[in-house]
N, C-alpha and C positions, 0 to 999 in steps of 0.2 A: 203365665201359661193360660191359653185361651182357646176358643174355637172360632174359626172364620169360615164364611161361605160367601159365594157370589154367583150371580147369573147375569150373563150378557147375551142378548138374543136379537135376531132380526125381527122378532115378533114381540108384540106387547104382551106382558104377562101380569097377572094379579099378584098380590103379595103372598098368596098361599104357598107358592113354590119356595120362596126364601124362608118363610116362617116354618114350613115343614122341615126344611134342611136344618135350620137353627135348632129346632126342637129335638131333632134326632141326635144332635151333638151337644145338648144342653149341659151334660155332665162335664164338659170341658170348661164351661164358664157359668157356674151356678149363681154368681153374684148379681149379674145384670146382663141385659141384652138390648141392643139398638140395631135397627136396620135403616138404610138410607137409599135414596135414589136421586139421580140428577135429571131434571127436565125443566123446560122453560128457562134455561140458562141459570138455574139456581139449584142448590142442593137442598134436599128435604129430609129431615130427620124424623124417624117414627119410633114409637114404642109399641109394645104388644103385651100379651099376657105373660110372656117370658121375661119382661122387664121388671125391675123393682118398683115399688110403689111410688117413689119419688119421680122416677123417670116416666111412669104412666101419667102422673099428674102434670109433669112439665111438657111432655110431647104428645101430640095427637097420634092416633093409630092410622093405619094406611088402608082402611076399608074402602073399597071402591076404586083404588088407584090402579091404573094400568100403565105400565112403563116397560121399556126394553132393557133396563139395567137395575139390578139390586145387589147390594152387598150388605152383610150383616156380621155382627160381632157378639159372641158370648164371652163374658169376662170372669176370670178367676183372679181376684184381687191379690197381688203379691207385694207390689211396691206402690206407695201412695194409695191407700185403701179408699180414699174419697172418690166421688164421682167425677172429680176433675180429671182423673186419669182414664176415664171411659173413652173407648174408641167406637167408631172410626173418628179420627181427627180429619179436619178439613181446613184448607187454606183458600179463602174466598178470592184473593187476588190471582193466585195461580190456577184456581179451579182444579185442585188436586186433593184427593182423599187418601187416607193412609190407614192400614191395619197391620198389626204385628202379633203373631203368636210366638211367645218365647221370652227370653230375657237378654238384654244387652248389659253385660256386667260392668263394663267400663264407662257407663253413661255419665257418671259424675266428672270423670276426667275429660270426656268429650265436651261436656257442657262448658267446663272452664276454659278449654283450649280453643274451641271454635265458636262458641255461642254465648259469650259473655254479654253481647249486646242485644240478645233476644229476650223478649218478655214471655215468660212461660206461664201457662195456666195451671200446671201441675208439677209434681216432683217425680214424675214417672220416667222410666227409661225409654218408653215408647215415644213419648213426645220429643225426647232428645234425638232419637233416631229420625223422626219425621223432620224436625228442624234442620238436622244435619243434611238430609236429602235436599231440602229446599235450598240450602246454601251450596252444596257441593255437587248435586246431581248424582249420576250413577256411581261416582267414585266414593260416595259415602260408605258403601258396604265394606270397603277396604279398611275402614277404621273401627269396625264393630268387632268386639270380642264377646262371644256368647253363643246362644242357640236361638234360632229364629226362622220363621217364615215371614217375609214382609211383602205386602200387597199394596202397590201404589197405582191408583187410577188417575190418569191425566185426562180430564174431560175435554180440554181444549184440543189436545193432540188425538183424542179418541183412541187411547191405547192403555193397556194394563201391563205393568211390570211386576214380576215376582222374583224374589231372591230366597233361596233356601240355604241354610247355614252350611259351613264347610264340611261337616261330618254327617249331615243329614239327620240331626237329632230330632228336629221338629218335622212333622210330616206335611206333605202337600199333595193332594190328588186332584186330577182334573179330567174333564171330558171336553173335546174340541172337535167340531165339525164345521161345515160351511155356514151354519146358521146359529150355532150356540157355543159359548164358552162357559162352562160350569165348573166350579171348584169348591173344595172344602177341606177341612183338616182331617176328615175321615171319609172313607169310601161311602159309608152309609149316608153321609151328608149330600152326596151327589144323587144317589138313588131316591132319597126321600123327596127330591123335587118333583118326582113323577114325570120327569122330562127325558129320562134315560132308562132303557131296558137293561135288566140284569142278565147278562149272558156269560157263562163260564168259557174261558179260553183253556181248553184241555191241555194244550201244549205247555202253556205257562204254569198250569196246575201241576203237570208232570215235572217241570223244572223245579217247582217248589218242593215236591217230594224228594228230589235229589239234593237240592241245595239247602233245604230246611226253611227257606222263605224266598219270596220273589226278589229279583234284583231290578232296581230302577233302570229304565222307566216302566218295566213290566209290572202288571198285577195279574191276578188270576181271572180278571174280567176283561172281556172284549171292550176296547175303546176307553178304558179307564187307565190313566197313567199316573205314575208317581214321579215327581220332578226329582232329577238327580241332585245329589249333594253338590254344594259349591257352584250352583248353576243359576243363571238369570234366564227367566222365560219372559219374552215380550210377545204380546198378542195385539195385533192391529184390529180394532173393533169395527173398522169400515169394511173389511173383507174376511176377517177371522183367519188371517194368515199369522203364523207364529215363527219365532226365531229363538234359538237357545244358544247360550255361550257360557263357558266356564269362566268364573271370575277369580278362581284360586285353584292351585294344584299343589299337592304334596310331592316334592321332588327331592331327590338325593343329591346333595352337594357335599361331598366327603369332607369331614372335619376330623383331623387326626390328633387334635390337641386335647389332652386329658382335662376332664372337668372335676374340680375338687368337690369334696363332701360339702363344704360350706356353700359353694355355688349351687349345687344340686338342691340342697335343702331350702335355700333361699328361693329358687325357682318354684319349687313345690309350694312353699308358703305363700308366694305371690298369687298363684292361680287359685289356691284354696280360699284365701282371703277375698279375692276378687269375686268368687262365685257365692260367697256367703251373705251378700247383701239382701235383706228381706225385711218386710214389716209384719211377717206372720211366723208361726211356730215351725221350727225346723228340726230335722233329725238326720242321722246318717245311717245308711244300710251297712251294717257292720258284720263281716264274716270273721273267720279266724285267720285270714290270709295277710300277706304283706301289703297289698295294695290298699285295702280298706283300713288296715292297721296304721299305715302311714297317713292316710286321709284323716282318720280319727285323731291321731297324735297332733297333726297340724291344726285341726279344728279346736281341739282341747286347749291349745296354747292361747287362743284368742277368744273363743266363744264358749264360755262355760254354760250358756243357756241352751246349747244344742245337745240333744240326747242321741243315744245310739239304740237302734232297733235291730234285732236279729231273729232268725228262725232256726228251729232245730227239730230233729226227729230221733228220739232215743232208740227206736226199734230198727233204725238203719244206720249203723255206726259209720259206714263209708260216706254218709251224707250229713253227719252230725259234727258241727264245729262249735258247739255251745261253749265248751270250756276255753277254747282258744279265743272265741269272740269276747268272752268275759275278761280274758287276759289283756286283749287289745283295749277294751273299755277302761279297765283299771289303769293301764299304762297311760291312757290319754286323759284320765280323770273325768270320764264321761259317765253319766247315769245310763244304764243299759236296761232295756225291756226286751224280754225274750218271749217268743210266741211259738208254741208247739204245733207242728203240722199233724193233722189227724191221719191215721193209716187207712181208715176205711171211710169211704164217702158213697153217697147214693148217686144214681144216674143223673139226677137233677143238678147236683154239684158239678159233675163232670161237664154237663152241658153249659153251666154257668162259666166255667173256665174256658171252654172252647169259644163261647160267644164274647169273651173278654178281648179276643183278637179278631181282626177282620179277615184274615186269611188262614188257611190250615196250618197247623203247628205239630211239633213232634212230642210235646209234653205240656203239662200244665205249667203256666208261667209263675215262678216264685214272686215276681213283682206284683202280681195280682193279689196273692195271698198277703204279702207284707203291707201293701198300700191299703188293703181293706182294714187291716189292724191299725195302720197309721191314722186312717180317717176316723176310726172309732175312738182314737186317743187324741183327736183334735190337732194333728199335724197337717200342714199344708205343703211343705217342701221336704223332699228327701234327697240326700246326696248319695251318689253312686260312684264307685271307684273304677268304673270301666275305663280302659285305655292303656294301662301299663303292661298288661300281658301282651298286647299287640305291639307295643312300642319297644319293650325290653326283652322279648322272646320268652314269654312265660308258658307257652303251650308245648307239649311234648314233640309236636311235629317240627319245631325249629331245630331241636337237637338231632332228630332223625334225619331231617333233610341235610344238615351239615355233615353228618357222618356218611350218608349215601353219596353226597356230591363227590367224594374222593374216588368212588368206584363206579360211578354211573356209566362211564365210557364202555366198560366191558361186562357189566353185571346184568343189564336189562334182559336180554333174550334167554340166556341159559338159566338164570336164577328162577324164572317163573315156573319152570318144570318141577321145582322142589316144593311148590305151594299148591294148596287146594282151597276150594270154596271161596269165601269172601276175600281171604288174603290174596289169592291168586287174581281175582277180578280187580281188586284195588291196585295191585302191583302192575297189572296190565294197563290200567288207566293212568297210573303215574308215568309209565314208560311212554304212553301216548302223548301226554300233555306236559310232561316235564315235572321236575321236583317242585317248582313254584306252585303247582296245582295241588300239592299235598294237603293243604287245609280243607279244600272242598271234598276231596276224595276220602280223607280220614273221618270227616264229620258225617258223611253220608251213611244212612242206615241201609242202603240198598245199592246194588250196581245199577247203572243206567239200563243195561240190557233187561234186568228184571222189571224195572219201572216201565220200559217200553212194552213188555209183555202184559203188565197190569193194565196199560192204557191201549191195548190193541184194538179195541172197538172204535178208536178215534183216529186211526191211521198213523200210529206212533212209529211205525217202521221207518218212515221217511223223515223223522224229526232229527235235527242236528243235536249232538251232545250238548247239554247246558254249559259245560265247562268251555267248550269250543266257542259258543256264543258269547259267554262272559269274557273270555280272554281276548277275543277279537275286539270287543268293545273297549276293554282296558287299553289295548295297544293302539287303538285308533284315537283315543282321547288323551293318551300320554305317550308322546314319541320317545321319551327318555326311559320308559319302563324296561325295555330290553337291555339297556346298558347297566341296570342296577345289579349289584351282587345278589346272589340267591336269597339270602335271609332278608335283604331289603325288599326284594320282590314279594316275598311272603308277607312281610310286615305291611307293605303297601296294599296288597290284596285284602289283608285283614281290615285295614282302615277303609278301603274303597268299597268292599262288599260287606264283611262280617259286622262292622259297626254301623255303617249307614243304612244297609238294607236288612239287617237282621237284629243285632243286639239292641240298638236304640229304638228300632221299630217295635220290638217285642217288649219293651218296657213302657213306651209312651202310651199306647192304647190301653193296656191293662191298668196303668197308674191313673190315667185320666178317667177311666170308668169309676174310680173311687175319688175323683176330684183332687188328685195329688199331683203336684209338679215334681218331676224327676230331673235333677241336675247332675251334670257330669264334669266336675272341676278339672279333671285331667285332660279333657278334650278341648283344650285351648289351643288354637292353631299355632300360635307362636311357640308354645311349650313343645308341642308335638314336632313341629318342624325342626326346632333346635336339636332335639335328641334323636330324631330320625337321621339327621346328618352325621351323628357320631359314628365313626368307623370301627370303634373298638368294643361295641356292645356285646359281641359274641365271645369275647375273651373269657376263657375258663367255663364256657357253656357246657353243661353235661346234663344227663337225666336227673341227677340229684341236685344239681346246681343251676336250676332254671333262673332266668332273670339275674344273671351274675352281677351286672352293674348295679341294679337296684338292691339286690341282696347285700352287696358289700357296703352300700351307703346307708342301710338302715340297721346295721349290726349293733350300733350303740344306742339306738332309740326304741327298738321294738323288743318285746319279751323273748326269752330264749325258746320257750315252747312254741311260739308262733314262727320263729325263724326255722325251726326244725320240722314243722308240720308238713305232711305230704299234701299236695295240692288237692283240694276238694271243690270248693265253690258252692254257691247256693243251688239247690236242686230240689225237686219234689219226688215223692215215692210213686212214680208213674205205674210201675208194675203192680204194687199193692192196690192202688186205686182201681186197676183194671181186672183184678183177679176174678170178680164175679160178673164181669160184663161178657155177654154172649153176643157176638156181632150178628150172627144169623137171626137171633131172636129179637135183639134190641134195635138192630139197624137193618131190617130186611131190604131196604132200598139199595143197599150196596150191590146186591146182585143185579139190579137194574142198571146201575152206573158202570159196573166193572165185569159183569158176567160172573162166571165161576172163578175167574182169575184171582180175585182178591183172597180167596181161601188159602192159596199157596204163598201168600205174601205177608202173613201175619205172625212170623216167627220171632218178633221183637216187640216189646211194649210200645216203642216209639212209632212203629208201623201201625199198630192198632189205634194209637191216638191220632195219627194222621188220617186214617180212614174215618174215625168218628167225627173229627172236626170238619173234614171234607163233606161228609154226609149231612151234617147239620147246616153247613153253609149252603149246600146245593138245594136243600129243602126249602130255603128261604126265597128261592127264585120266584 
């Protein structure tokens, strides 16, 4: 896990732009920093005050250098802690540089299969990915299992190629116009160059209010883009023209053959073991649920040195899973450390949580709280159980959609007259966009009509519904989407949007603020594709029996109290934190941004948090 930045321009620039960018994201790579530039047909490596002492001794600084290309790398050392694994890598014959943020879990297998004749300078996964590219070209990405953003600069071809992992776990933001291509692992890394103005895109901000986060390629800023998951971006540096293409897609290929308990557990064991390679201290984010319970059990079988970390709040029983998490830890034979969430915090703490994320959010992020504790206890890697709810139908809307599907032909119009308030608006939106849109509609804290009214100062009456925009993009990028069964459509959308543009995004930035790498073992594309193809996953699905396939297969290995626990999940006491916050008094600028409209829109804690985080980000302009 690291931080990367780059600047390519038609104009010559000093090193201040790249160094300011790297400094702004230094938390992503506290161990070392190097920046480089290519000119006079040679690559030039430089150190700075951000570099470690050895690198500052070995490499000169770039004071006085003017060039039209800079790339830089902040390293968080995970595999091969020596400076041999430091990036950017460079091949002098091919005139190609390489940077990677993330982890390639199967690097040892790739090294043995494809690169036995290569002399390596490190034992890192990044160098394996680089050498694989030099050998296979663009096809190298098809062999990678893990989470990554990879940037390859070909100085002979005068082009940059970027690949983002298949589920968008690692972030990549960029600005591109006719004279500049600027990128970074965080949005702030772009603005810190002082080459791009920070301007809010109010339509995309409104979409965030409805969907709870932006969906790629959108961000809440004008001309700042997020590269879509499973996508390759190519930029021609001679004219700054770009081209994007998907290199992988989740598709439903029905498989009716039953999968045995032994096969399923073997598959889980493989992906968990694959993602556990590390040279630093690791832990698992452990709740009281099935997903993290299974992850803990598998880790406990092979890695007794990996601990379990959990959070709890005794004052909010519906958010407290401590006893169940302890059961999971005991069952997995893992040492567990529990951290209590405070019920009362000051305004400064609220601001800290808002600034842990780069775009507005609906609640304080639990990952920020937990990774802060992890950092204090000297952990560097945390394992997260994200993915099984989306794959095996763990959310309530899967069962709701399955039941409604039987009656949708004649229920839509007459049924809405029996509903009032938010229930009626949600039902009308479902009838407009179909049952596959249920996840977006049920998660939203407000109707789109109410959000349009909130943003009326910005011409919102003419804005297209965010679900319409998102669904059009889905259908244009996957021609097979419409052919999928309903629950597969919902599952696909959960992976396409909820994981790549929400869940993983909302854990990466807060975790990296605390210098913690977050890993998602279940988000292995081969594992996800195999079980996405299973046609029988909804058998016996009900409100009480969510994730029936998974639940059946963990009956003999998880504790009984965990198996019968009602779904809760990690969450923070947002309402309690906001009890003493007066928006008019503490955030008077909201009236400037939204007029009097916002006062009629704060009937839910998540709406208040949205307005607070928005206000703080807008004041940074």
